[in-house]
N, C-alpha and C positions, 0 to 999 in steps of 0.2 A: 567448774573447774577452778584450779587456782590461778587462770589468769588476769592481772587487775585490771582490764577493756583499756578502751581508746586513748593513748595519748592524743590529747586536742590540744594544739597548741598552731599558731597562728604568727607567722616572722613578719612581724612588723616596726615602727621605729622602735629605736631602743636607746630613745631619750626618755623614754616613758616606763612606769614600772611593769613587769609582767606581772599577771593577774591569775594566781592563783586559787581554784575553784574546788573544797575536795567536798568529795558525795557525802550524803547522811546515808547513815544504815540503810544496807535493802537497797541502795541507788547508785547509779551508776552516772559517768561523764555524761551521758544522753540527755539526760534528765534535766542538763541546765541549756541546754546548745541554745535556748532562746534569751538566755540572757548574754552565753557567754558568745553570739554573735553578735552584740550593741553593743559591746566590748569591742568587738574586734573591728566594727564598723567605725566603730568613735578612736580608732589607734593600738589600742592597745592588745598586747599580747597575751594572749592565757593560755592554761597547762592547767588538764586534768584527767585524774584516771582513778579507776574503779579500786577501793581500799583494801585488801588481801583478807578481812572478814568478811566480804560477800561475795558468797558464788565461790565459798571453799569449799574444794571439794577433801577436806580433813578441818573443819571448825576446831575441833578440841586441840588443836596447837596455834590458834589463832588468842588474840589479845589486841588490847590498848595499844598498849608497847609495843608490838608488829605494829599496827598499823601507825605508830606515832615513829619510828625506825624508816619506814618504807614511805610516808608522806616529808621526811628531813631528807631521806636522802635520793630519792625518786623524782622529786615534785620541787621541793626549795632549792636542793644545793645546787643542783644544773646551770640555775639561773647566776646562785651568788659565786660560784667557782667563775662564771664569764665576768664576773663585777657585776651583775645587774642590781637593780632594786627591783623589789620585792613585794606585793601586799598579800593578803592571806586572806579570804575566804573561806568560811569553812559554815558547814550548816549540820543540821542537828547534832545528832550523834557525833558528828569528827571534830566539835568543840574543844573534847576530851583528849585525842590524839593530835589532834591541828597544833593546841595551844603550849604541849610537851612539842611537837616538832619544832617551834619554832623559840623556846628557850634555851637563850644567849646567840642568835640570830640577827637581836637588834641592831640596826646602820649604826648606832652609834657604841653600841659593846663590838659591833666587827671593827670601825673605824677607831677606837683607842687599841688595837690589838695591831693598828697597823694595815687590813684590809679594806679589801674596795668588795662593794655590796653588800646585802643585810634586808632584811625586813622592815618596813618604813611603816606600818599598820595591819595590824587585826582588823578584819568584819568578820563578827557569826550573826549570822541569819536564823535566829531561834532557835539558838543551837545554847549547848549544856558548856553552861561556866562551872567547871569540877576543880574542887581542890588537888593539893594532893591528898594523897590515902586515900580517896573516892573513888568508887565505882560509879560506873554511871547506872548500874542499877540501884544502889547504896543511893546514890543524889535524885532520886524517882522515889524514894519511899520505901525501898525494899523489897520491893513485887513489883512486876510486868503487870503493864497496863491490860485493860479486859481483852484493846483489840489484840494483843501480841500470841502467835501461836507458840503454842512450843513444844518440841518436836520433839522425836525421843533420840536420836542420834545427836545433838547439841546443837539443832540448825533451830530458828526462829522464823516463822513467819508473821503475814498480817491479812486479819480479817478486815472486811470493810473498808480496803485501802483507797475508797475513790472518797468515803467521807473522813475519814482520820488523815488524811494527806492531803488531796484536792480538793474540796471544797470552795467553790468561785473560779474552780479552773474550769474555761470550757468540756465540755462532755467529750466531746472527740479528743480532746488532748490528754484530758484527765482518764480518758480509758485507755492508749495510747502510755500515757506513763505505767499505769497498773500493768500493764504486760511488760514491759521493762523492768521490772522490780525482781529481785534476786533475794535469797537464801538468807539469812544474815547467822554468821556464827553467836552464840548463846556467848561463849569464855568473850567475845570483846566489851559484854557489858558487867561483864563481874568481877574483869581484872581490875587491881588500880591503878589509876591514875601519877604518875610522876609531878615534879613541880610544874604547874602552866605558865608559860611568858606572859602570859596577860597579868600577873601576879607582879611583871620587873617594874619599878620606875621608870627602865628605859623605854617602857611602851607608852608614860603618862602622854594623852593628848594622842593618843595612837590607838586607843578603843574603840570599838565601834557595832552596835550593836541596833541587829532590825529588830522590833516586838512587832510580833506577827498578831493582832488581838483578834483574829476570828478563831484559832489556833486549836485541833480539836487531838493534835498528837501531844503538845508539850501547849497547858492551855496558858492565858497571859500573865494568868497570876503566877502562875510555876516562873515565866522571865524573868518574871518584877522581881521576883523573890530572890535569882538566883545572882542578878547582876546587882542586888541590894547587899544580899550575903557575900559578893568579891569581895567589900572594902576598898575597891579602887573606883576610878571615875570613864562615866564609857560615857559617847556621844551615842546618844539616841534619837531611834525617828519610828514613829508608828505606820504599819501600813494595816490598813483594814482587809486582811488575808488572811485566807488559813494556811498554812504549815509551808506552802511552794508559790511564795511570790515571783519563785521565778518565772513561775509557769503565767501567774495569772497577772500578773502586772511585769512582765521583765523589762521592758520598755522603760518604765518608773523605778525601779528598783535599778537598773544600770545605770539613768540620771542620776539620782544617788549616788551611788558607791564611785562617780567619777568625779561631782563634788565632793565627797569623803575624801579622794585621792590628793585632787588638790588644797584639802585641809592639811594632810599630812603631806605633800611637798613644801607645802606652808611654813612646816617648823621651821626653825634656821639648820639646824644640824641635820638633815635630811638630804641633805646634795651633799654626791659622794664626791671629794674632791679630790 
């Protein structure tokens, strides 16, 4: 199906930023509810949608740009147009289209244009830090990992998903997560990324990266290499988890996320006037 999944949003105090959580390839909002529930309990509104490239009936029509436009129009702009501040959290593949979607939407750029609302921070969870002109595939060495199943219809599947994505997650929860994985459009990994927001000076002091030290999908060395090659400063934290700290350590991840949001808020020009 092309339906992008469930919009998960809890209306809470509007003085806090909205936390937009963009799922990884193969993933849907349901995979992140342990994490977003913790944020909701702390008074944050959260929003998440499955990307068009996931579970698409027309995978050849998908691309990283299609996903980026979707994130911008369906997840970021509704809150920004309501003069809300937004924190963008991206996981894995979503680092590519997510960074494209946030381009030009920083709180500083919006204020300079006489507008209210905007993105106050970017949080990458073991996510791709893709430069302009890169594809997610080229950024991974030009070939798919052995655990990626390449189907003839343009879809990608995952073999041994429990070991690849969910090591360290309790068995029952890991099994649940595997059951809810969908097929991913191959084109989303092969198409080229546009200019990323994280490269802009407007996000200085507003970039954070969660290093997953036991990650079997994007190994720690690859995460560290992407950060180094980005050429910009990130606030780094290490979680001794696999690819899904939102399932294995949701409370700890949410506590750190809230602390990171406080840092974004502490920057002098983050408060929208």
